[in-house]
C-alpha positions in Angstrom: -0.4 -0.1 0.1 1.5 3.7 -0.9 1.0 6.8 1.1 0.8 10.2 0.2 3.2 11.2 3.3 6.3 9.8 4.7 5.3 7.6 8.1 7.0 8.8 11.1 8.8 5.4 11.8 11.0 6.0 8.4 12.2 8.8 10.0 13.7 6.5 13.3 17.3 6.7 12.2 18.7 5.2 15.4 17.1 2.2 14.4 19.0 -0.4 13.2 17.9 -1.1 9.3 16.7 -4.5 10.4 14.2 -3.2 13.1 13.5 -0.1 11.0 12.3 -2.6 8.1 10.5 -4.5 11.0 8.9 -1.4 12.0 7.7 -0.1 8.2 6.1 -3.6 7.2 4.0 -3.1 10.8 3.0 0.4 9.2 1.9 -1.4 6.2 0.3 -4.4 7.9 -1.7 -2.3 10.8 0.5 -4.2 13.1 0.0 -3.4 17.0 4.5 -3.6 17.2 4.6 -0.7 20.3 2.5 -1.0 23.3 2.5 1.3 26.6 1.1 0.0 29.7 -0.2 2.5 31.9 0.1 0.3 35.2 -0.9 2.6 37.5 -2.0 6.6 38.9 -0.2 5.7 41.9 2.8 7.8 42.5 5.2 8.4 45.6 5.6 12.1 43.9 3.3 14.9 43.4 4.7 16.4 40.9 2.8 19.5 39.8 2.6 19.2 35.9 2.1 15.2 35.8 -1.2 14.5 33.4 -2.3 11.2 35.3 -1.6 10.8 38.9 -4.6 10.5 41.6 -4.1 9.8 45.1 -5.2 7.1 46.6 -8.7 8.4 47.3 -9.5 9.9 43.9 -8.8 6.0 42.0 -11.9 4.7 42.5 -13.9 7.3 41.1 -12.0 6.9 37.7 -12.2 3.1 37.8 -10.1 0.5 38.7 -6.7 -0.7 38.8 -5.9 -4.1 36.7 -4.4 -6.5 38.6 -1.1 -9.1 37.7 -3.9 -11.1 36.0 -5.0 -8.9 34.1 -2.7 -7.3 32.7 -0.3 -10.4 31.5 -3.6 -11.4 29.6 -3.8 -8.3 27.6 0.0 -8.7 27.4 -0.4 -11.7 25.7 -2.7 -10.6 23.3 -0.8 -8.2 22.7 1.9 -10.7 22.2 -0.4 -13.0 19.8 -1.0 -9.7 17.4 2.8 -8.4 17.1 3.3 -6.2 20.0 7.3 -6.6 20.2 8.1 -3.1 21.8 6.5 -2.5 25.2 6.8 1.0 27.6 5.7 0.0 31.5 5.0 3.3 33.4 2.5 5.1 35.1 2.1 7.1 37.8 5.1 5.2 38.8 4.8 1.8 37.7 7.1 0.7 40.6 4.0 1.4 43.3 2.0 -1.4 41.1 0.6 -3.9 44.2 1.6 -6.3 41.8 4.9 -4.6 40.1 7.1 -7.5 40.9 4.7 -10.5 39.4 4.2 -8.5 36.6 7.2 -7.4 35.5 8.7 -10.7 35.9 6.2 -12.4 34.2 6.5 -9.8 31.2 9.7 -10.2 31.0 10.1 -13.9 30.0 7.2 -13.1 27.4 10.3 -11.9 25.0 9.3 -8.3 24.8 11.9 -5.4 24.2 10.9 -3.2 27.6 11.9 0.1 28.2 11.0 1.2 32.1 9.9 4.4 32.6 10.2 5.8 36.0 11.3 8.6 38.7 13.8 6.2 39.7 13.7 6.8 43.7 12.5 3.5 44.6 14.8 1.4 42.5 16.6 -0.1 45.9 16.9 -2.7 47.9 14.4 -5.6 46.5 13.5 -3.3 43.4 17.1 -3.1 42.3 17.4 -7.1 42.9 14.9 -7.4 40.2 15.9 -5.5 37.6 19.4 -7.0 37.9 17.4 -10.3 37.6 15.6 -8.7 34.7 16.8 -6.1 33.4 15.3 -4.1 31.1 16.4 -3.0 27.1 16.1 0.7 28.4 15.4 2.8 31.3 13.5 6.5 30.8 14.3 8.3 34.2 11.9 11.9 34.7 14.7 14.4 36.1 13.1 17.6 37.4 16.1 19.2 39.0 19.7 19.0 40.5 18.5 19.1 44.4 16.4 18.2 46.4 15.3 22.2 46.7 13.9 21.7 43.2 12.4 18.5 43.5 10.3 20.0 46.4 9.3 22.9 44.4 8.5 20.5 41.7 7.1 17.6 42.6 6.4 18.7 46.4 8.5 16.1 48.2 11.6 16.0 50.5 14.9 14.5 49.5 13.0 13.6 45.6 17.3 14.1 44.2 18.7 12.4 46.3 16.6 9.4 45.7 16.4 10.1 42.3 20.1 10.0 42.1 20.4 6.7 44.0 18.3 5.0 42.1 19.9 6.1 38.8 23.8 4.9 40.2 22.2 2.0 41.0 21.2 1.5 37.6 24.7 2.6 36.5 26.1 0.0 38.3 23.6 -2.8 36.8 24.9 -1.4 33.2 21.2 -0.9 32.4 21.3 1.7 29.7 19.4 5.1 31.1 17.8 8.3 29.6 17.1 11.0 31.2 13.7 13.6 30.6 13.5 16.6 32.3 9.8 19.0 31.6 10.9 22.6 32.5 8.0 24.6 33.6 8.7 27.6 35.9 9.6 26.1 39.3 12.9 24.3 37.4 13.6 26.8 34.9 16.6 28.1 36.2 17.7 24.8 37.1 18.4 23.4 33.4 22.2 24.2 33.1 22.4 22.2 36.2 20.5 19.6 35.1 22.1 19.4 31.9 25.5 18.9 33.6 24.6 16.4 35.5 23.5 14.5 32.7 26.7 15.4 31.1 28.7 13.8 34.2 26.7 10.6 34.8 27.5 10.1 30.5 23.0 10.1 30.6 20.9 10.9 27.1 19.5 13.9 28.4 15.6 15.4 26.8 14.4 18.5 28.1 10.8 19.9 26.7 8.9 23.1 28.0 5.9 21.6 26.3 3.5 21.4 29.1 0.1 20.0 28.3 -3.1 21.1 30.3 -4.0 17.9 32.4 -7.6 16.0 31.1 -7.2 13.0 33.1 -7.2 14.0 36.5 -8.2 16.3 38.9 -5.5 18.8 39.5 -5.1 21.3 36.5 -2.1 24.1 37.3 -1.2 24.3 34.2 -0.9 28.3 34.8 1.2 27.4 37.6 3.7 25.7 35.8 3.8 26.8 32.2 6.4 28.8 30.9 4.3 31.7 29.0 7.3 34.3 28.4 9.6 32.8 25.3 11.6 35.3 22.8 9.0 35.7 20.1 11.6 36.6 17.5 13.1 33.0 17.4 9.7 31.2 17.8 8.7 33.7 14.7 11.7 32.2 12.7 11.0 28.3 13.7 7.2 29.3 11.7 9.3 30.6 9.2 11.3 27.6 8.7 9.0 25.7 9.4 6.5 27.4 6.4 9.1 26.8 4.2 10.5 23.2 4.7 8.1 21.5 6.5 4.4 23.0 6.0 1.4 21.4 7.7 -0.7 20.0 4.7 -4.3 20.3 6.4 -5.7 17.7 4.2 -4.2 14.7 5.9 -5.8 13.1 9.0 -4.5 14.8 12.0 -3.5 11.2 13.5 -1.1 10.7 10.3 1.2 13.0 12.1 1.9 10.7 14.9 4.5 8.5 15.4 2.3 5.7 16.7 -0.1 5.7 14.0 -0.9 2.3 12.5 1.8 1.1 14.9 1.1 1.8 18.8 -1.3 2.1 21.4 -1.6 2.8 25.1 -3.8 1.1 28.0 -4.3 2.7 30.6 -4.2 1.9 33.9 -7.9 1.3 34.3 -7.9 -0.6 30.8 -9.0 1.6 27.8 -6.8 1.3 24.7 -6.0 5.0 23.1 -3.6 6.0 21.2 -2.0 8.8 23.1 -1.6 9.9 26.7 -3.3 13.6 26.3 -6.3 11.3 25.3 -9.1 10.6 27.4 -11.3 9.1 24.5 -12.0 6.7 23.1 -12.9 4.7 26.1 -12.4 0.7 24.3 -12.4 -1.5 27.1 -9.3 -4.3 26.5 -10.1 -7.0 28.5 -14.2 -6.7 27.6 -13.3 -6.4 23.9 -10.1 -8.1 23.5 -6.9 -7.0 22.3 -7.5 -7.6 18.6 -10.5 -5.8 18.4 -10.0 -3.1 20.8 -6.8 -2.7 18.2 -9.0 -2.4 15.5 -11.7 -0.4 17.0 -8.6 2.0 18.0 -7.7 2.0 14.3 -10.9 2.9 13.0 -11.1 5.6 15.4 -8.4 7.2 14.3 -8.8 7.2 10.6 -12.4 8.7 11.4 -11.2 12.2 13.5 -10.5 14.7 11.1 -9.4 18.3 12.1 -11.6 20.9 13.5 -13.9 22.4 10.2 -12.4 26.0 10.5 -9.0 24.7 10.3 -9.6 24.3 6.7 -10.1 27.6 5.7 -7.6 28.8 8.2 -5.2 31.4 6.4 -2.5 29.9 8.8 -2.9 26.4 8.6 0.3 25.6 7.4 2.2 26.8 10.6 0.0 25.3 13.2 1.8 22.6 13.8 -1.0 20.8 16.2 -2.0 16.8 16.6 -5.1 15.4 18.0 -3.4 15.0 21.8 -2.8 18.9 21.8 -6.1 19.7 20.7 -8.3 17.7 23.3 -6.1 18.8 26.1 -5.7 22.1 24.9 -9.3 22.7 23.3 -10.9 19.8 25.6 -11.6 17.8 22.3 -9.4 16.4 19.1 -12.3 18.0 16.6 -12.3 21.2 18.6 -10.2 24.6 18.8 -10.3 27.5 19.9 -9.9 31.1 19.4 -6.8 31.4 22.0 -5.2 28.3 20.6 -5.5 29.5 17.0 -4.8 33.5 17.0 -1.2 32.9 18.0 -0.2 31.0 14.9 -2.1 34.6 13.1 -0.6 36.6 14.8 2.7 35.1 13.9 1.7 34.8 10.4 0.2 38.9 10.1 
């Protein structure tokens, strides 16, 4: 099957040529090769910008955490459907009451597993578990270079010390590490120190200031954390380059700009399949529907999505780089926009 656009997997230069060919084949045949299991909304940190964390008493209002038996059932069905790459995340995944059981079983199923964690609980029993069943890769959320910054961002004491201990443990175990930092008002002055910490520890570091509005928990602190002041001249130059080199094609469906289009999925802590962590829809219950049918319904949902009607005639649509997840988070629906969202692009164009 041919496409009028280049799928994102074709730009995954970091992949070995063999695996790149595998991803291309998966894209062509709509195979769910990549999945994310969001084990729990629990977390020992309380980060201001988190989009999923729920406190203990809030969890029953949104559903029930899947237990180990249920996660492993989904995993077996996912493997049969073609899933090879699997990311285990949360909340803080190590806080799932049956994490040890889930991790042991998943590790023996043959997945290429990435563990996404804040690293603060990787010690003692958990360190021994990861030594016995090492992940292929660990992504660590690094939000500061000292305890003071962690208290401002994650509202926890001794946070950096715990994270650093976990990172040093992973290094001793020779498990590959990558650090990801969300830059907000509370840690923006610490960026150079975070970069230096990553450099000292020989860790690849990926910072981002792209904080989105939360649609999945009860505490939306976007105005308290989002960095709203920026260099307008720099942004204008970026938009100019985008217009010249990579203009948005409004005729393409929204999900075709997503790296997981036709390839990946996200299963929430209460068992709903979606394609993005910033979506609160569709609500496809994997256990009741069965994995293959849930995947089929997810693809049908992706294909049905269209841009908001006003986008097709908008003067700024070629520089308005957005996705379904962004629209859902910022405007409340992937097929709806807002005057505030649109005006910033229109102003730059003018």
